[in-house]
Every structure is written in structure tokens, then in C-alpha cells.
N, C-alpha and C positions, 0 to 999 in steps of 0.2 A: 282408345285402345280396345281391342276386342277381348272379351272374357273367354277364357278357356273353360268350356263346360264338359269336356270329355275326359277329365282327370278321374282316374279310378285307382284305388289302392292295389287291387289284384289284377290290373291290366298288364299287358305285355311290357309296359314301361316301369312297372313297380316291382313288387315282391316276386311275382311270377317270373318276370324276366330275369331277375337275379338268380332265382332257383334254377331256371333253365341253363343259364351260363355256368353256374357252379357245378351242376350235375354233368354238364358237357365237359368241363375241364377235368373233373374227377374221372370220367369215363376215358378220356384221352390219356390221362396219366396212367390209369390201370392197364390200358392196352399197351402202352410203351413199356411199362414195367414188366408185363408178361413177356413181351418179345425180348427184353433184355435178359430176363431169367432163363428163357428157353435158349437163347444164344450162349449164355454162360454154361448152361448144362451141356449143350452140344460140344462146346470147346473143351469141357472137362473130360468128356467121353472120348473125343477124337482130337487130341492136342495138336497133332501135326498131320498135314496132308502129304501123302507120298506121291501125288500125281506129278509134282515138279521135281522130285528127287529119284527118278527111275534109274538114272545112270550118273556117273561122276562127271561126265563131259558137259552136262547141262549147268553145272555150278560155275559161276563166274568168280574169278579170283580178283580181289582188289589189290592194287599195287601197294608195295610197302611204303612208298613215299607219298601216296595218294595224289600222284601227278595227273591222273586221268580226270579227277573230280575237282581239282583246285582251280581257282580263278587265275587267268594269265596275269603276269606281272605287267604293270603299266609301262608303256614305252616312254623312254626318256628322250626329250627333244633338245 
């Protein structure tokens, strides 16, 4: 069996590799949290978009019995 002579404590496979992965994960987490906070702040300032509610004709009315969205009854044979 061959002896591994390239083992190092601070190599890319050791502590340095762990530090790179931890710092990378913390950076990704920080970026995602920043985008989430900015999105929440924008939603708090502008809660409703009026571009879809310009007139009353564009609003769809859902039927009372919800027949348009219900599954059809199975056929009896």
C-alpha cells in the first residue's frame, strides 16, 4: 500500500478547507437575509400593487358554490 506523504494540517483538505466552506456559507446566508429584509421593507412601504386593480372589470368573481374550481364527480357505471 502506498504511503500518503502529501498530508498537511493547513492544506485545502484540512482546517483551511473547513474555514473556506464556513465563510462561504455565512456569506451566502448574509446575502439571503439581506434580500429578505429588503423585500420585507419594500412590502411594508408599498403593501398593495395597484397595477392589477385599475378598474372593477378586471376583478374575477369566484362563484358561490365554487363549481368552477371543484373536481368533477366520478361517473357511475
